[in-house]
FILOVEX-221950 format. One record per residue (C-alpha): y, z, x. Coordinates in steps of 0.5 Angstrom, whole numbers, padded with zeros to 4 digits, always signed. Example, Ala and Ser with C-alpha at 12.3 -4.5 7.8 and 13.67 -1.06 7.14 Angstrom:
-0009+0016+0025-0002+0014+0027
end
This chain:
+0000+0000+0000+0007-0002+0003+0012+0003+0001+0019+0002+0002+0024+0008+0003+0031+0008+0002+0035+0014+0005+0042+0013+0003+0047+0018+0007+0054+0019+0006+0056+0013+0011+0049+0010+0013+0043+0008+0010+0036+0008+0013+0030+0005+0011+0023+0004+0013+0017-0001+0010+0011+0003+0011+0004+0001+0011+0001+0008+0008-0006+0006+0009-0005+0008+0016+0002+0011+0016+0005+0006+0021+0012+0004+0020+0012-0004+0020+0020-0004+0020+0025+0001+0021+0033+0000+0020+0039+0003+0020+0046+0001+0017+0052+0004+0020+0059+0006+0018+0059+0004+0011+0066+0003+0009+0068+0004+0016+0071-0001+0021+0065-0004+0025+0060-0003+0020+0053-0006+0022+0045-0007+0021+0040-0006+0026+0033-0007+0025+0027-0006+0029+0020-0009+0029+0015-0007+0035+0015-0012+0040+0021-0016+0038+0028-0016+0040+0033-0012+0035+0036-0016+0029+0043-0014+0029+0048-0016+0024+0055-0014+0025+0059-0015+0018+0064-0012+0013+0060-0007+0009+0064-0005+0003+0059+0000+0000+0052+0002-0001+0051-0004-0006+0053-0009+0000+0048-0005+0004+0042-0005+0000+0043-0013-0001+0043-0014+0007+0037-0009+0008+0033-0013+0003+0035-0020+0006+0033-0017+0013+0026-0015+0011+0024-0023+0008+0028-0026+0014+0024-0032+0016+0025-0030+0024+0026-0023+0024+0023-0020+0017+0016-0017+0016+0014-0020+0009+0015-0026+0006+0017-0024-0001+0019-0017-0005+0012-0018-0008+0009-0015-0002+0012-0008-0004+0008-0004-0008+0013+0002-0009+0020+0004-0007+0021+0012-0005+0029+0014-0005+0032+0020-0002+0036+0023-0008+0040+0029-0006+0041+0033-0012+0037+0034-0018+0040+0041-0020+0035+0046-0022+0031+0041-0027+0028+0037-0021+0025+0042-0016+0019+0036-0014+0019+0029-0013+0019+0025-0020+0018+0017-0022+0025+0015-0023+0026+0012-0030+0033+0011-0034+0032+0018-0037+0031+0021-0030+0037+0017-0027+0042+0020-0033+0040+0027-0031+0041+0025-0024+0048+0022-0025+0050+0029-0029+0049+0032-0022+0054+0027-0019+0059+0033-0019+0055+0037-0015+0054+0032-0009+0060+0027-0010+0059+0024-0003+0051+0023-0004+0048+0022-0011+0053+0016-0013+0050+0012-0007+0043+0015-0008+0044+0012-0015+0047+0005-0013+0041+0004-0008+0036+0006-0014+0040+0001-0019+0040-0004-0014+0033-0004-0012+0031-0004-0020+0035-0010-0021+0032-0014-0015+0025-0011-0016+0024-0010-0024+0017-0009-0023+0016-0004-0017+0015+0003-0019+0021+0008-0016+0020+0015-0014+0026+0020-0013+0025+0025-0007+0030+0031-0008+0033+0034-0002+0033+0041-0006+0026+0041-0006+0024+0045+0000+0029+0050-0001+0026+0052-0007+0022+0058-0003+0029+0061-0002+0029+0069-0004+0034+0070-0010+0038+0074-0005+0039+0068-0001+0041+0063-0007+0045+0067-0012+0052+0067-0011+0057+0073-0011+0060+0071-0018+0059+0074-0025+0051+0073-0026+0053+0069-0033+0055+0063-0029+0048+0062-0026+0045+0063-0032+0049+0059-0036+0051+0053-0031+0046+0054-0025+0051+0056-0020+0047+0058-0014+0045+0056-0007+0041+0050-0007+0041+0047+0000+0040+0040+0002+0036+0035+0008+0030+0039+0005+0025+0033+0007+0028+0033+0014+0028+0041+0015+0021+0040+0013+0019+0035+0017+0021+0037+0024+0019+0044+0023+0012+0042+0021+0012+0037+0027+0015+0043+0032+0009+0047+0030+0004+0041+0031+0007+0039+0038+0007+0047+0040+0000+0047+0038+0002+0053+0034+0000+0055+0026+0007+0054+0023+0006+0061+0019+0007+0065+0025+0013+0061+0027+0021+0063+0026+0025+0057+0027+0032+0055+0026+0032+0047+0024+0039+0044+0026+0040+0037+0022+0046+0035+0025+0049+0028+0023+0055+0026+0019+0053+0031+0014+0050+0037+0017+0046+0043+0015+0042+0049+0019+0036+0052+0016+0032+0059+0017+0024+0057+0017+0020+0063+0017+0012+0062+0016+0013+0054+0014+0018+0056+0008+0026+0056+0008+0028+0062+0007+0036+0060+0008+0040+0054+0009+0047+0053+0010+0049+0048+0005+0050+0051-0002+0051+0049-0009+0053+0042-0006+0053+0039+0000+0060+0041+0002+0058+0048+0004+0056+0051+0011+0058+0048+0018+0064+0043+0018+0062+0036+0018+0064+0029+0019+0069+0029+0013+0067+0035+0010+0070+0042+0011+0064+0046+0010+0065+0053+0008+0072+0056+0007+0076+0061+0004+0076+0059-0003+0083+0061-0004+0086+0055+0000+0084+0051-0007+0088+0055-0011+0094+0055-0006+0094+0048-0005+0094+0047-0013+0099+0053-0015+0104+0053-0009+0103+0046-0007+0102+0041-0013+0096+0038-0011+0091+0036-0017+0084+0039-0017+0082+0031-0016+0086+0031-0010+0083+0038-0007+0076+0035-0008+0078+0029-0004+0081+0033+0001+0075+0037+0002+0070+0032+0002+0073+0026+0005+0079+0028+0009+0077+0034+0013+0071+0036+0018+0072+0033+0025+0076+0027+0021+0081+0032+0019+0082+0036+0025+0082+0030+0030+0086+0025+0026+0081+0020+0029+0075+0019+0026+0069+0022+0022+0064+0019+0027+0063+0024+0032+0062+0018+0037+0069+0016+0036+0072+0023+0037+0068+0025+0043+0071+0018+0046+0078+0021+0044+0077+0028+0047+0074+0025+0054+0081+0021+0054+0085+0027+0053+0086+0027+0046+0087+0035+0045+0086+0035+0037+0079+0031+0038+0077+0036+0043+0079+0042+0038+0075+0038+0033+0069+0038+0037+0070+0046+0039+0070+0048+0032+0064+0044+0030+0060+0047+0036+0063+0054+0034+0060+0053+0027+0053+0051+0029+0053+0056+0034+0055+0062+0029+0050+0059+0024+0044+0059+0029+0045+0066+0031+0046+0069+0024+0039+0066+0022+0036+0069+0028+0038+0075+0025+0036+0073+0018+0029+0072+0020+0028+0078+0025+0028+0074+0031+0027+0067+0033+0021+0063+0036+0024+0056+0037+0031+0052+0035+0030+0044+0033+0035+0039+0034+0035+0033+0029+0039+0027+0026+0044+0023+0029+0048+0028+0033+0042+0033+0034+0038+0027+0037+0042+0023+0041+0048+0028+0044+0046+0032+0049+0053+0035+0049+0053+0037+0042+0046+0041+0044+0049+0044+0050+0055+0046+0047+0052+0049+0040+0047+0053+0045+0053+0056+0049+0053+0064+0049+0046+0064+0045+0042+0065+0052+0041+0072+0050+0036+0070+0044+0031+0069+0050+0032+0061+0052+0035+0057+0058+0037+0050+0057+0034+0045+0062+0040+0041+0063+0036+0035+0066+0031+0035+0060+0037+0036+0055+0039+0028+0057+0034+0026+0052+0036+0021+0047+0032+0020+0040+0025+0023+0043+0021+0029+0042+0022+0033+0048+0023+0041+0050+0029+0042+0053+0029+0049+0055+0026+0051+0061+0018+0053+0062+0019+0060+0062+0024+0061+0056+0021+0065+0051+0025+0062+0045+0023+0054+0045+0029+0049+0044+0026+0042+0042+0029+0035+0040+0025+0032+0035+0027+0026+0031+0027+0027+0024+0022+0022+0019+0025+0024+0012+0022+0017+0011+0015+0018+0012+0016+0025+0008+0019+0021+0002+0013+0015+0003+0008+0021+0002+0011+0023-0004+0012+0016-0007+0005+0014-0006+0002+0021-0009+0006+0020-0015+0004+0013-0016-0003+0014-0015-0003+0019-0020+0001+0015-0026
end
C-alpha cells in the first residue's frame, strides 16, 4: 500500500510517499518558505539527483499542487498517476477534546476541525487547505487525519488544567492540549531504540525546534507535560509566535493603545517571536546570518530564544524528578549546532558534557554528549510522516 503523507506547517510542507509493505520511503519532499520570498520545493529520491523547483508559492494550496505535480513528473517523479496512491494521511494540529485519536476524514469531521481554527490559527487552516486540495484532486482516495494533540492526552490533570475558573474548562474545553505529538512520540521511541533501553525506564526531554517550537517531558514513554497549551501560541518563542507572555499585555494594547482583538491576535501569532525581536525574518537561518553580520537585534532574538529553551529543559527535568536524555529534532534542532550548544549552555549540572565535534552533525542520528556523560544528548531527525502513515494504514485496513 502506497501512502502519501502531507504535513503542512505554518510556513512549510513536508511530504513523503511511503510503501507501507516495507515502511520504506519512496520519495521525500519539502516545500519551504511558503508565503515568504525565496520559496522552493526540494524532492529527494534515493539514488537520484535532487529535484528543486524555485518559484513563488503564495499559499499552501499552491504548495499541494506543486507536490502532486512533482510526484508524477516524468523525469523526477516516482509514480505514473495518482491512482497508485492507496491513501493519504494528513497531519492535523488541533482537534479539541473531540479527537484524541486519528480518524478517517469526512465532511463532518472537517467541519469539526474547522471549528478548532481559532485554537490553531496558523496551522488548522493550512491543514484543511491541504486536505481539501487532495480530496478535490483524488476524490476516490481515503484520507485520514492524525492529530498533534493525541500523544499529550496522557498528561495528568494538574499539568493540563489552566488556573482559571473551572467552569471555563467544563463549558468551553479551555485547557492545555499540547502539539507536535507525533514528533515527540517518534523521537522518544526512537531514542529508546538507539540507546537499547526500555522507554518505560527513561525520563526524556524532547525538543522540537523549527519555525514552530515545543518541548515535552516524556516519562516512561508518556507525555506528562509539554510547552504549548490551549493553542500552539504558548510555550517558548518561535518564528513568528510570541510564546507565553503576561496576558495583561493584551488588555494593555486593547484598552490603552487602541488595538483591536484581531490586531493583537495577528501580532502575537504572525509578527512576534524571532521576527518581532529581530525585525529581519521569521526564518532562523536569516536571523543567524544577520546576527553574524553584527545585527544586534538579530543577536538578541537568538539569545532570547536560547534562554527560553534552556529554561524549559530545566523545568522539565524538575517535573520528572530527574532526566536521562535530551533530544533535539525538527528543522533547527536537527540542523543548527549553534542552537543546540546555546540551548544547553549552563545546564551541565544536569549531568552531561557536550561534545563540540559531535555536535557539528546535521540531520542524522547522533549522540552529541561525551561518552562519560550520565545524561545523554541526541540529535534524532523526526519522522512524523511515518507515524502518520502507520495510523493511516491501520484505520484504512479496518474500514
